[in-house]
C-alpha positions as CSV (number, residue, x, y, z in Angstrom):
1,M,0.1,-0.3,-0.2
2,A,2.7,2.4,1.0
3,Q,4.3,1.7,-2.8
4,R,1.1,2.6,-4.7
5,R,1.5,5.4,-2.3
6,S,4.1,6.7,-3.5
7,Q,3.9,5.5,-7.1
8,R,0.5,7.6,-7.4
9,S,2.3,10.5,-5.5
10,I,4.8,10.6,-8.5
11,V,2.4,10.4,-10.9
12,L,0.8,13.6,-9.3
13,F,4.1,15.2,-9.1
14,L,4.6,14.5,-12.6
15,T,1.3,15.8,-14.0
16,L,1.3,19.3,-11.8
17,P,0.4,22.3,-14.4
18,L,3.9,23.1,-15.2
19,L,4.0,26.7,-16.4
20,V,7.9,26.3,-17.1
21,R,10.2,23.6,-17.0
22,S,13.9,24.6,-17.2
23,S,17.2,23.7,-15.1
24,G,18.0,25.2,-11.9
25,F,16.5,28.4,-9.9
26,C,17.3,30.8,-7.5
27,L,15.7,30.8,-3.6
28,N,16.0,34.6,-3.3
29,V,11.9,34.6,-3.5
30,V,9.8,33.7,-0.7
31,P,6.2,35.4,-0.5
32,Q,4.8,35.5,2.9
33,S,1.9,33.1,2.2
34,L,4.9,30.2,1.7
35,E,7.2,31.3,4.8
36,G,7.8,28.1,6.8
37,T,6.8,25.5,4.2
38,G,9.7,25.2,2.4
39,F,8.7,26.7,-0.5
40,A,10.2,29.5,-2.7
41,G,8.6,31.6,-5.1
42,T,9.3,31.9,-8.5
43,S,12.5,34.1,-9.6
44,S,13.9,35.8,-12.1
45,L,17.6,35.8,-11.3
46,S,20.3,33.6,-13.2
47,Q,22.4,31.5,-11.6
48,V,25.2,33.9,-11.6
49,E,23.0,36.7,-10.3
50,C,21.6,34.3,-7.9
51,E,25.2,33.5,-6.1
52,A,26.5,37.0,-6.5
53,G,23.8,38.3,-4.2
54,G,24.1,35.5,-1.7
55,F,21.4,33.5,-2.6
56,D,21.2,29.8,-2.8
57,W,20.7,28.4,-6.1
58,C,18.7,25.1,-7.0
59,P,19.9,22.9,-9.8
60,L,16.8,21.0,-10.1
61,D,14.1,21.2,-12.7
62,A,12.3,24.8,-12.3
63,S,8.6,23.3,-12.8
64,T,6.6,25.4,-11.1
65,A,2.7,25.3,-10.0
66,V,0.5,27.6,-8.3
67,F,-0.9,28.2,-4.8
68,G,-4.0,29.8,-4.1
69,E,-6.6,31.7,-6.0
70,G,-7.3,35.2,-7.5
71,S,-5.4,37.8,-6.5
72,S,-3.7,35.8,-3.8
73,A,-2.6,33.1,-6.0
74,V,1.5,32.6,-5.9
75,E,3.3,30.8,-8.5
76,Y,6.1,28.4,-6.7
77,Y,8.6,25.7,-7.6
78,V,7.6,22.4,-7.2
79,L,11.2,21.1,-6.3
80,S,12.3,24.0,-4.5
81,P,12.4,22.3,-0.5
82,C,14.7,19.7,-1.5
83,C,17.3,22.4,-1.7
84,V,16.8,23.6,1.4
85,G,17.4,22.4,5.1
86,L,18.2,18.6,6.0
87,Q,17.3,17.6,2.4
88,S,20.0,19.8,0.5
89,G,23.2,18.9,2.4
90,T,23.0,14.8,0.6
91,L,20.8,16.0,-2.3
92,L,22.3,13.9,-5.6
93,V,21.0,15.3,-8.8
94,D,19.9,13.3,-12.2
95,S,21.6,15.9,-14.8
96,A,19.7,14.2,-17.5
97,S,16.1,15.3,-15.7
98,G,17.2,17.8,-13.4
99,Y,15.1,15.7,-10.7
100,P,16.8,14.1,-7.5
101,T,18.0,10.4,-7.8
102,C,18.4,7.9,-5.4
103,K,22.3,7.1,-6.2
104,S,24.9,9.3,-7.9
105,G,25.1,8.4,-11.6
106,M,22.0,6.8,-11.6
107,P,19.0,8.2,-13.6
108,A,16.3,9.0,-11.3
109,G,13.7,6.9,-13.1
110,S,15.8,4.2,-12.3
111,C,15.3,4.2,-8.7
112,D,12.8,2.2,-7.3
113,R,11.2,2.5,-3.4
114,T,13.8,0.2,-2.0
115,R,16.9,2.7,-3.1
116,W,14.8,5.6,-2.1
117,Q,14.0,3.9,1.1
118,T,17.9,3.3,1.8
119,K,18.6,6.8,1.0
120,L,16.0,8.4,3.1
121,L,17.0,6.8,6.4
122,A,20.6,7.4,5.9
123,D,19.8,11.2,5.2
124,L,17.3,11.4,8.2
125,L,18.8,9.2,10.8
126,G,22.7,10.6,9.9
127,D,25.2,11.7,12.7
128,D,23.0,14.6,13.4
129,Y,20.1,12.2,15.0
130,D,20.6,10.8,18.5
131,F,17.0,9.3,19.6
132,R,18.0,9.4,23.2
133,V,17.2,13.4,22.8
134,P,13.6,14.1,22.6
135,P,12.1,16.7,19.7
136,S,11.2,20.3,20.2
137,P,9.2,21.2,17.2
138,F,8.5,24.7,18.4
139,G,11.5,25.3,20.6
140,K,14.2,27.8,20.3
141,A,17.0,29.2,22.4
142,H,17.3,32.7,23.5
143,P,20.1,34.7,23.0
144,N,20.3,34.9,26.8
145,G,20.1,31.0,27.3
146,T,17.3,31.4,30.0
147,S,14.5,29.8,27.8
148,F,13.8,26.8,25.4
149,Q,10.2,27.8,24.7
150,E,8.7,30.3,22.3
151,V,5.4,30.1,24.0
152,T,4.8,30.0,27.7
153,Y,2.1,27.3,28.7
154,Q,0.0,27.1,31.8
155,C,-1.7,24.3,32.2
156,S,-2.0,24.0,35.9
157,C,-4.9,24.8,38.2
158,S,-5.6,27.3,40.7
159,P,-7.0,25.9,44.2
160,S,-10.1,27.5,43.8
161,D,-10.7,26.3,40.6
162,P,-13.8,24.0,39.9
163,S,-11.3,21.7,38.1
164,C,-9.1,21.3,41.2
165,T,-9.5,17.9,42.8
166,K,-7.0,17.9,45.2
167,V,-5.2,20.7,47.0
168,S,-2.2,21.1,49.0
169,K,-2.0,21.0,52.7
170,D,-1.4,24.7,52.7
171,G,-4.0,25.7,50.1
172,T,-1.7,27.6,48.1
173,S,-1.4,24.9,45.1
174,C,-3.7,22.4,43.2
175,L,-2.1,18.8,43.1
176,V,-4.3,17.4,41.0
177,C,-6.4,19.1,38.3
178,S,-8.6,17.9,35.7
179,T,-7.8,19.7,32.4
180,D,-7.1,19.9,28.8
181,S,-4.8,22.9,28.8
182,R,-1.4,22.5,27.1
183,C,1.6,22.0,28.9
184,G,4.5,22.4,26.3
185,S,5.1,22.3,22.8
186,A,6.1,19.0,22.1
187,T,2.8,17.0,22.1
188,V,2.1,13.2,22.4
189,S,-1.5,11.8,21.4
190,F,-1.9,8.7,23.4
191,G,-4.6,6.0,22.6
192,L,-5.4,2.7,23.5
193,N,-7.5,0.3,21.4
194,V,-8.4,-2.8,23.4
195,F,-8.4,-6.0,21.7
196,K,-9.3,-8.5,24.5
197,L,-10.3,-8.7,27.9
198,V,-8.2,-11.8,29.0
199,E,-8.3,-11.8,32.7
200,V,-9.9,-9.9,35.7
201,D,-8.7,-11.3,39.2
202,L,-10.4,-10.2,42.2
203,R,-8.0,-12.2,44.4
204,S,-4.6,-10.9,43.6
205,S,-6.3,-7.3,42.0
206,R,-5.2,-7.8,38.7
207,L,-6.5,-6.8,35.0
208,S,-4.9,-8.5,32.0
209,L,-6.1,-6.5,28.7
210,S,-4.5,-7.3,25.3
211,T,-4.2,-3.9,23.7
212,W,-3.1,-1.7,20.9
213,I,-0.8,1.2,22.4
214,R,-1.3,3.9,20.0
215,Q,1.0,6.8,20.0
216,S,1.8,9.9,18.1
217,W,3.9,13.2,17.7
218,L,5.9,15.1,15.9
219,D,9.9,14.9,15.7
220,Q,11.2,17.6,12.9
221,R,14.4,15.9,12.5
222,L,12.5,13.2,10.6
223,A,10.8,15.5,8.0
224,W,11.4,15.5,4.3
225,N,9.3,16.3,1.3
226,P,8.3,13.3,-0.8
227,Q,8.9,15.0,-4.2
228,C,12.5,14.7,-3.2
229,Y,12.7,11.0,-2.4
230,G,10.9,9.4,-5.3
231,G,7.1,10.3,-4.0
232,I,8.0,8.2,-0.9
233,N,5.2,9.9,1.9
234,S,5.9,7.6,5.2
235,I,8.4,5.0,5.9
236,G,8.8,2.3,9.1
237,V,11.3,3.0,11.4
238,Q,12.1,0.2,14.2
239,V,11.2,1.7,17.8
240,E,11.5,-0.2,21.4
241,S,10.3,1.9,24.3
242,G,13.2,2.3,26.9
243,S,15.8,0.0,24.5
244,L,19.2,1.4,23.3
245,E,19.7,-1.3,21.2
246,N,16.4,-1.8,19.2
247,S,15.5,1.8,18.5
248,L,16.4,3.9,16.0
249,I,14.2,6.9,16.5
250,W,13.4,8.9,20.0
251,S,9.8,7.1,21.6
252,P,8.0,8.9,24.3
253,D,8.3,8.5,28.2
254,M,5.3,6.8,29.1
255,D,4.3,4.0,31.2
256,L,1.9,2.6,33.4
257,F,1.8,3.8,37.0
258,N,-0.2,1.0,38.8
259,Q,1.4,-1.7,36.5
260,E,2.6,-5.1,37.3
261,S,4.7,-5.4,34.5
262,S,6.0,-2.2,32.7
263,I,4.4,-1.8,29.2
264,W,8.2,-1.2,28.1
265,A,8.5,-5.2,28.6
266,G,5.3,-6.2,27.5
267,Y,5.4,-4.1,24.4
268,P,8.3,-5.4,22.0
269,A,10.2,-3.4,19.8
270,R,7.8,-2.3,16.4
271,L,7.9,-0.3,13.0
272,A,6.8,3.0,13.8
273,N,5.1,4.6,10.6
274,V,7.0,8.3,10.0
275,Y,4.8,10.3,7.5
276,A,6.6,13.1,5.1
277,C,5.6,16.9,4.8
278,P,3.0,17.9,2.1
279,D,3.9,18.0,-1.1
280,S,2.1,21.3,-1.7
281,P,2.7,24.4,0.0
282,S,-1.3,24.1,1.5
283,D,-0.6,22.8,4.7
284,S,1.5,24.3,7.2
285,R,5.5,22.8,7.5
286,A,4.7,22.1,11.2
287,S,3.0,19.1,10.4
288,C,6.2,17.4,9.0
289,G,7.9,14.4,10.7
290,R,4.8,13.2,11.9
291,V,5.6,10.0,13.7
292,W,2.8,7.0,14.7
293,L,3.3,4.4,16.3
294,S,0.9,1.5,17.3
295,R,2.0,-1.7,19.2
296,P,0.2,-5.0,20.2
297,G,1.0,-6.2,23.4
298,L,-0.5,-7.5,26.9
299,L,-1.2,-4.7,29.6
300,Q,-1.2,-5.8,32.9
301,A,-2.6,-3.9,35.6
302,L,-2.6,-4.2,39.4
303,C,-6.2,-2.4,40.0
304,R,-8.2,-1.1,43.1
305,F,-11.6,-2.4,42.3
306,E,-14.6,-0.4,42.7
307,G,-18.1,-1.7,42.9
308,L,-17.2,-4.9,44.4
309,V,-19.5,-4.3,47.5
310,L,-22.4,-5.7,45.1
311,F,-20.7,-8.9,44.3
312,P,-22.4,-10.8,42.3
313,L,-24.7,-8.5,41.8
314,D,-21.7,-5.3,41.0
315,A,-20.2,-3.7,38.1
316,L,-16.6,-3.4,38.8
317,S,-14.6,-0.6,37.5
318,C,-10.6,-0.2,37.1
319,K,-8.7,3.0,36.6
320,L,-5.1,2.9,34.6
321,E,-3.1,5.6,35.0
322,F,-0.7,6.7,32.3
323,G,2.2,9.2,32.4
324,A,5.7,10.1,31.9
325,W,8.0,8.8,34.3
326,T,11.1,11.5,33.7
327,L,10.1,13.9,31.5
328,D,7.4,17.0,32.6
329,G,5.0,18.6,30.7
330,S,7.2,21.1,29.5
331,L,9.1,18.6,27.4
332,Q,6.2,16.2,27.1
333,D,2.9,17.1,26.7
334,I,0.1,14.4,26.7
335,V,-3.0,14.5,25.2
336,V,-5.6,11.9,24.5
337,S,-5.5,11.1,20.5
338,P,-8.1,13.5,19.1
339,S,-8.8,10.9,16.3
340,D,-11.0,8.4,18.4
341,G,-10.6,10.3,21.8
342,G,-8.0,8.3,22.7
343,I,-10.2,4.8,23.1
344,T,-11.3,2.4,20.8
345,W,-12.6,-0.8,21.4
346,I,-15.2,-3.6,20.2
347,P,-19.1,-1.9,20.9
348,D,-17.4,0.6,17.8
349,L,-18.1,-2.4,15.8
350,G,-21.8,-2.4,15.9
351,E,-24.0,-0.4,14.1
352,G,-23.2,3.5,13.7
353,G,-19.3,2.8,14.7
354,D,-16.8,4.7,12.7
355,T,-14.0,3.3,14.2
356,F,-12.8,-0.6,14.3
357,A,-11.0,-2.8,17.1
358,G,-9.8,-5.9,15.1
359,L,-11.8,-8.4,13.2
360,T,-11.0,-11.0,15.8
361,A,-11.3,-8.5,18.8
362,G,-13.8,-8.9,21.8
363,S,-14.5,-11.8,23.8
364,Q,-17.5,-14.5,24.3
365,F,-18.3,-17.0,27.2
366,Q,-16.3,-15.2,29.8
367,D,-16.7,-14.1,33.3
368,Y,-16.6,-10.4,32.3
369,E,-17.0,-8.1,29.9
370,I,-16.2,-4.3,28.9
371,S,-19.3,-2.2,29.3
372,D,-18.1,1.2,29.2
373,I,-14.4,2.9,29.0
374,T,-13.7,6.8,29.4
375,V,-11.1,8.5,29.5
376,E,-9.9,11.7,31.3
377,R,-6.6,14.0,31.7
378,F,-5.4,15.0,34.8
379,V,-2.4,17.4,35.8
380,V,-0.5,16.2,38.5
381,E,2.2,18.1,40.9
382,Y,4.6,16.0,42.8
383,A,6.1,16.7,45.8
384,C,9.5,16.1,44.5
385,C,9.0,18.9,42.0
386,P,7.2,21.9,43.4
387,G,6.1,24.5,40.4
388,T,6.1,21.3,37.8
389,S,3.1,19.9,35.8
390,W,3.2,16.3,34.7
391,P,-0.1,15.1,32.2
392,E,-1.4,12.2,33.2
393,L,-3.9,10.0,31.5
394,V,-6.9,8.1,33.7
395,Y,-8.6,5.2,31.6
396,T,-11.7,3.8,33.9
397,F,-12.8,0.7,32.7
398,R,-16.2,-0.6,33.6
399,F,-16.9,-4.1,33.8
400,D,-20.3,-6.4,33.8
401,R,-20.2,-9.7,35.2
402,A,-21.5,-12.8,34.0
403,T,-24.5,-11.9,36.6
404,S,-26.6,-15.4,35.9
405,Y,-23.7,-17.9,36.4
406,Y,-23.5,-16.2,39.7
407,V,-27.1,-16.3,40.7
408,L,-28.0,-19.6,39.6
409,K,-24.3,-21.0,41.5
410,L,-24.2,-19.1,44.5
411,M,-27.1,-17.0,45.5
412,V,-30.4,-19.1,44.5
413,P,-28.6,-22.6,46.2
414,T,-28.2,-20.3,49.3
415,A,-31.5,-19.1,49.5
416,A,-32.9,-22.2,48.6
417,L,-31.1,-23.8,51.8
418,A,-32.5,-21.5,53.9
419,I,-36.2,-22.3,53.1
420,M,-35.3,-25.7,53.1
421,S,-34.2,-25.2,56.7
422,F,-37.5,-23.6,56.8
423,L,-39.3,-27.1,56.3
424,T,-38.8,-28.4,59.8
425,F,-41.8,-25.7,60.7
426,W,-44.1,-28.0,59.1
427,M,-42.4,-31.2,60.2
428,P,-44.3,-33.5,63.5
429,A,-42.4,-33.4,66.8
430,S,-42.7,-36.9,66.7
431,S,-40.6,-37.1,63.6
432,G,-37.7,-38.8,64.5
433,E,-35.7,-37.2,61.1
434,R,-36.3,-33.7,62.2
435,I,-33.2,-32.8,63.8
436,G,-31.2,-34.9,61.5
437,Y,-32.6,-33.1,58.5
438,G,-31.6,-29.8,60.1
439,I,-28.3,-30.5,60.7
440,T,-27.5,-31.7,57.2
441,V,-28.8,-28.5,55.5
442,I,-26.3,-26.8,57.8
443,L,-23.8,-28.9,56.7
444,A,-24.9,-28.0,53.1
445,M,-24.3,-24.5,54.1
446,F,-21.2,-24.6,54.6
447,A,-20.2,-26.8,51.6
448,N,-22.0,-23.8,49.6
449,D,-19.7,-21.3,51.5
450,I,-16.7,-23.0,50.6
451,T,-17.7,-23.2,47.3
452,A,-18.7,-19.4,46.9
453,S,-15.5,-18.4,48.8
454,Q,-13.3,-19.6,45.9
455,M,-15.4,-17.0,43.7
456,M,-14.7,-14.3,46.0
457,P,-11.9,-12.1,47.1
458,V,-10.3,-12.2,50.9
459,C,-10.8,-8.9,51.8
460,R,-12.3,-7.2,55.3
461,E,-14.8,-5.0,53.1
462,K,-18.4,-7.0,53.4
463,T,-20.2,-7.8,50.3
464,L,-23.8,-8.3,48.8
465,M,-23.2,-12.2,49.1
466,D,-21.2,-12.0,52.7
467,Y,-24.7,-10.3,54.3
468,L,-26.5,-13.0,52.3
469,N,-24.3,-16.0,53.3
470,F,-24.5,-14.5,56.9
471,T,-28.1,-14.4,57.2
472,C,-28.9,-17.4,55.6
473,F,-26.6,-19.5,57.9
474,L,-28.1,-17.8,60.7
475,L,-31.8,-18.7,59.8
476,G,-30.3,-22.2,59.2
477,C,-28.9,-22.3,62.9
478,L,-32.2,-20.6,64.0
479,S,-34.3,-23.4,62.7
480,L,-32.3,-26.3,64.1
481,L,-32.5,-24.4,67.5
482,E,-36.1,-24.1,67.1
483,T,-36.2,-27.7,66.2
484,A,-34.2,-28.5,69.4
485,V,-36.7,-26.3,71.5
486,V,-39.8,-27.8,70.1
487,L,-38.4,-31.7,70.4
488,G,-37.7,-30.3,74.1
489,L,-41.2,-29.0,74.8
490,Y,-42.6,-31.9,73.1
491,N,-41.0,-34.7,75.1
492,Q,-41.5,-32.8,78.3
493,S,-42.5,-34.2,81.2
494,C,-42.4,-32.0,84.0
495,E,-45.3,-30.1,85.1
496,T,-43.9,-26.6,85.7
497,W,-41.7,-24.3,83.1
498,S,-39.4,-23.8,86.6
499,Q,-39.2,-27.8,86.6
500,A,-38.6,-28.2,82.6
501,L,-35.9,-25.1,82.6
502,M,-34.2,-26.4,85.5
503,P,-31.2,-28.5,84.8
504,N,-31.6,-32.2,86.0
505,V,-28.5,-31.4,87.7
506,V,-29.4,-28.6,89.9
507,R,-32.8,-30.7,90.4
508,N,-30.7,-33.5,91.8
509,W,-28.7,-31.2,94.4
510,L,-31.7,-29.5,95.4
511,R,-33.6,-32.8,96.2
512,R,-29.8,-33.7,98.1
513,L,-30.5,-30.8,100.0
514,T,-33.9,-32.1,101.3
515,R,-32.3,-34.8,103.1
516,C,-32.6,-34.9,106.8
517,A,-29.4,-36.9,107.0
518,S,-27.1,-38.6,104.6
519,T,-28.7,-41.3,102.0
520,K,-28.3,-44.8,102.9
521,G,-27.2,-47.3,100.3
522,T,-29.2,-49.1,98.0
523,V,-30.3,-52.4,98.3
524,D,-32.2,-55.0,95.8
525,R,-35.6,-54.3,95.8
526,R,-36.7,-57.7,96.1
527,S,-33.9,-59.2,98.7
528,R,-34.7,-56.2,101.0
529,S,-38.9,-56.8,100.5
530,K,-38.4,-60.8,101.2
531,L,-36.0,-59.9,104.3
532,Y,-38.3,-57.9,106.1
533,L,-42.2,-58.1,104.8
534,D,-43.7,-61.9,103.8
535,F,-45.2,-62.1,100.5
536,S,-45.5,-65.9,100.4
537,T,-49.4,-65.4,99.6
538,K,-51.4,-65.1,96.6
539,D,-53.1,-61.5,97.9
540,A,-49.5,-60.5,99.0
541,Q,-47.5,-61.1,95.7
542,L,-50.9,-58.8,93.6
543,R,-50.0,-56.0,96.4
544,L,-46.3,-56.5,95.9
545,Q,-46.7,-56.3,91.9
546,L,-48.7,-52.9,92.8
547,Y,-46.3,-51.6,94.8
548,E,-43.7,-52.2,92.6
549,Q,-45.8,-50.5,89.6
550,I,-46.5,-47.8,91.6
551,F,-43.1,-47.3,92.6
552,D,-42.0,-47.1,89.1
553,Q,-44.3,-44.3,88.5
554,L,-42.7,-42.5,91.3
555,D,-39.2,-43.0,90.9
556,E,-38.8,-40.0,88.2
557,D,-34.7,-39.8,88.5
558,L,-34.8,-43.8,88.2
559,K,-32.6,-44.2,91.0
560,G,-34.0,-46.8,92.9
561,T,-35.0,-44.5,95.6
562,L,-37.9,-42.3,96.5
563,T,-37.7,-38.8,98.1
564,A,-40.2,-37.0,100.0
565,G,-41.4,-34.8,96.9
566,E,-41.6,-38.2,94.8
567,L,-43.6,-39.7,97.4
568,K,-45.9,-36.5,98.3
569,D,-48.8,-37.0,95.8
570,F,-49.1,-41.0,96.9
571,A,-49.1,-40.0,100.4
572,D,-51.8,-37.1,99.7
573,Y,-53.7,-39.9,97.9
574,L,-53.7,-42.4,100.6
575,A,-54.5,-39.5,103.5
576,G,-57.4,-38.2,101.2
577,D,-59.5,-41.8,101.6
578,G,-62.8,-40.8,102.9
579,R,-63.5,-44.5,104.1
580,A,-59.9,-44.6,106.1
581,K,-60.3,-41.3,107.8
582,Q,-59.4,-43.0,111.0
583,S,-56.3,-44.0,109.4
584,T,-55.2,-40.6,108.1
585,A,-52.6,-39.2,111.2
586,K,-51.8,-42.9,111.5
587,A,-50.8,-42.7,107.8
588,D,-49.1,-39.2,107.9
589,A,-47.2,-40.2,111.0
590,N,-46.0,-43.5,109.3
591,F,-45.0,-41.2,106.6
592,D,-43.1,-38.9,108.5
593,A,-41.4,-41.5,110.9
594,M,-40.3,-43.7,107.8
595,L,-38.7,-40.6,106.1
596,K,-36.6,-39.6,109.2
597,Q,-35.5,-43.3,109.7
598,A,-34.3,-43.8,105.8
599,G,-32.2,-40.6,105.8
600,G,-35.0,-38.7,103.6
601,E,-35.4,-41.5,100.5
602,L,-37.3,-44.6,100.8
603,S,-35.9,-47.5,99.2
604,F,-38.3,-50.5,97.7
605,H,-38.3,-52.5,100.8
606,Q,-38.8,-49.2,102.9
607,F,-42.1,-48.5,100.2
608,C,-43.7,-51.8,101.0
609,A,-43.2,-51.3,104.4
610,Y,-44.9,-48.1,104.3
611,C,-47.7,-49.0,102.1
612,E,-48.4,-52.3,104.3
613,E,-49.1,-49.9,107.1
614,S,-50.6,-47.0,105.5
615,V,-53.0,-48.6,102.6
616,P,-56.6,-49.5,104.7
617,H,-58.2,-53.0,104.4
618,L,-55.1,-55.1,103.3
619,D,-57.2,-57.9,103.9
620,D,-60.0,-56.8,101.4
621,I,-57.5,-57.6,98.4
622,E,-60.2,-55.9,96.1
623,H,-60.3,-52.5,97.8
624,V,-56.7,-52.8,98.0
625,K,-56.4,-53.4,94.2
626,E,-59.0,-51.0,93.3
627,K,-57.1,-47.9,95.1
628,L,-53.9,-49.1,93.9
629,S,-55.3,-49.2,90.5
630,G,-56.9,-45.9,91.0
631,F,-53.9,-44.0,92.1
632,L,-52.1,-45.5,88.7
633,D,-54.5,-44.4,86.3
634,I,-54.3,-40.8,88.2
635,I,-51.2,-40.8,87.3
636,E,-51.3,-41.6,83.9
637,R,-54.0,-39.3,83.3
638,R,-51.9,-36.7,85.1
639,Q,-48.9,-37.6,82.4
640,A,-51.3,-37.6,79.2
641,R,-52.3,-33.9,80.5
642,I,-49.1,-32.8,80.9
643,A,-47.7,-34.7,77.9
644,N,-50.6,-32.7,75.9
645,T,-49.9,-29.5,77.5
646,W,-46.3,-29.6,76.4
647,Q,-46.8,-30.7,72.8
648,A,-49.3,-27.7,72.4
649,R,-46.8,-25.6,72.9
650,A,-44.6,-27.3,71.2
651,A,-47.4,-26.7,68.4
652,S,-47.4,-23.4,69.2
653,V,-43.8,-22.7,69.0
654,D,-43.9,-23.9,65.4
655,E,-46.7,-22.1,64.4
656,F,-45.1,-18.9,65.5
657,A,-42.2,-19.9,63.4
658,Q,-44.1,-21.0,60.3
659,W,-45.8,-17.2,60.4
660,A,-42.5,-15.1,61.4
661,V,-39.4,-16.6,60.0
662,P,-40.3,-16.9,56.1
663,P,-41.7,-13.6,55.5
664,G,-38.9,-12.2,57.6
665,F,-36.5,-13.8,55.2
666,I,-38.3,-12.6,52.4
667,F,-38.3,-9.3,53.7
668,F,-34.9,-9.2,54.3
669,L,-34.0,-10.3,50.8
670,A,-36.4,-7.2,49.6
671,V,-34.1,-4.9,51.6
672,L,-31.0,-6.3,51.0
673,F,-31.5,-6.2,46.8
674,T,-32.8,-2.7,47.4
675,M,-29.7,-1.5,48.9
676,S,-27.2,0.7,47.2
677,E,-23.4,0.2,47.5
678,R,-23.1,3.3,49.5
679,E,-25.8,1.9,52.1
680,L,-24.2,-1.9,52.1
């Protein structure tokens, strides 16, 4: 393509409207409209007159063209730039045609692009060019040597300027200013073409992008006119930033401040396009030596991610800070590329886009995608260099997450496990699997939390997913605790809340405090009964069987002895028998005497002895059987009543949980998902 452009330039050069064709012309006339362009107006002086007058004579073809129209039209020599400046020192003339040639003795028509480019590079990159020295297109040294700037630029802001985003402690200077004001004459245009989003690593705060870094600047030392070099209007010159071996021309001092690896290392040597001056004076000569460098590479940055609080419904953002490391704004000003606003990326491929990011640009089936990119120019003043302006470009990348994946893999299972834990509220308390189900749900929550933690960064800040995980786990524990309370109430046998809430250890300790003396050892119930009482008869064995049933009912702690509290109901029952009023006092006396003698607790044989002395009409076995069986019926009805009471209380707890916990969880979700990042 470059060769076709050169050929086209040569054709245009040869087809210009020629007014005069002669060999050689004097460079003594430079009309005002041609000043600074390198072109000279027509002259009537001969070579002798020209040289005698102290002017330069150009030995090239004196073909002319007209610039402008009407009264402002100016006639100029087309090849006059070839005899001035850098090009004049190495000018080779084909005497036969009067045109510049690429090699001494070779006709101009025999020179191909390769020979012209070889000569052009030799002329541009000779001994006078030093790629370590930055260009200064408009710089001039004053006679007193005090300044190299023809124009004074002011790009910093005052502390009171609304564009000032950070002021010094003493309030006298603006440290950070958002402005587009120029800082110097040597301007570098900077742009990014984002080819692909490679990686967003929240754990290490890394961002990897496949990008093309594009830079453009003027270097007058690389200026030439295409008509002087066979029509060549652009060449490729090798450039590598920061390299003393692989770079042939100067390249901008530019780096990424929040980098993981320097862009100098990630973007190897490439060819920069260097463009020639116009082949007509229609444009200013200031556009000569335009260099355009585009380098593909992997941009690796260390981000301070913002927006992660709403994970996984977040929209992340990361800022990339580009600027010069050594050259301040007076030596190298940095601006966004005016052609594309400093950024091109895949959405530009859509309908209505007028820029292009690459045929294979963009990404699919990835965790993140770029939703927006903006760039803003700042001028910064650092503590190391007071009063010095450092222009910087800050790119803000915004990413959209594949939210549906995280919703299905994290949020839905977490909320579902919490809802599943509520099912225990509707399970019957008599079900033996209720508490096991609750524990299983808690274990599933732990497993889901471990999976979620692998997708989240380790940080002290709380995210939306953290609040959801914690709340769901808390509700799961609450459901398990409610199950434990319900099962405890459902299987309770105490009559009062105080007894139910009192631990068995405390209850037994209080029983021991009621003893009048130390407890005697327990003896086998049947052996002791045979030792003191005779139950050899049929009626006596029947009474013994009833005594044993009553003893087992009264022995609540299953210790084989009865305390006064455990015996009280039975003693009251015997004392309340209306048919045995005469024996009531005797029964009470026997009860007190027996307890005192037994040390506060009765063994089975002592209980049998107490019953033999306290139960009236022992000789009437039917009466004894009816009376003792009646007490057993009372105990059973009482236990059933107590059980029904506690079961009703357990059902009330379940009913309260059914109406309170699930609606409360739904309300929590509604509030959580409507909260903003700042509110979280």
